[in-house]
Structure formats: C-alpha cells, structure tokens
Phi, psi and omega in degrees: 000141182281167180238159179237140172258119182247125181241129178283130184244344184226160179282159177260010178296129180083003180268159179288158186298329180298319179291321178297315179296321180298315177300319180297317181289335175282348180089019182253102182256335182235154176296141182075003176283141180236150174224150175245120182223162179297144178274100179236163177301325179295314180295319178300321177295321178294320179296319180299325181293329182236028186298337179280355183243358183225163174242133184241132178229146176276140181239134177280146180290000000 
C-alpha cells in the first residue's frame, strides 16, 4: 500500500471545529509539520475536509 506525506501549510484560526479536529487526528499540530501515513479511503476523506490547509505528496515505500 502506498503512503502519503501530508504537510500543514495554513493556520486553523477562524476555522470550524471539525477542521481543527481533523488536523489534530492527522497528527498535524503546527504549521510546516509533516506526517507520513498510509493511503486509505479514511485518510483521503480527512484530507479532502482540510485540503485548503495541507499539501499532499505521494511517497514511495
């Protein structure tokens, strides 16, 4: 299964609580912080919810 590198690019100030919680569950607490996680439908749905606040890259295993 492939992996995704997700980098937070924007602040959550002024955002709705659902978006703040999504960033927290992705493990992104600070701007410019990155995480590498498995590419699953659940993760894709979370990314879609905050796509304007993150940058997503595909990572080879």
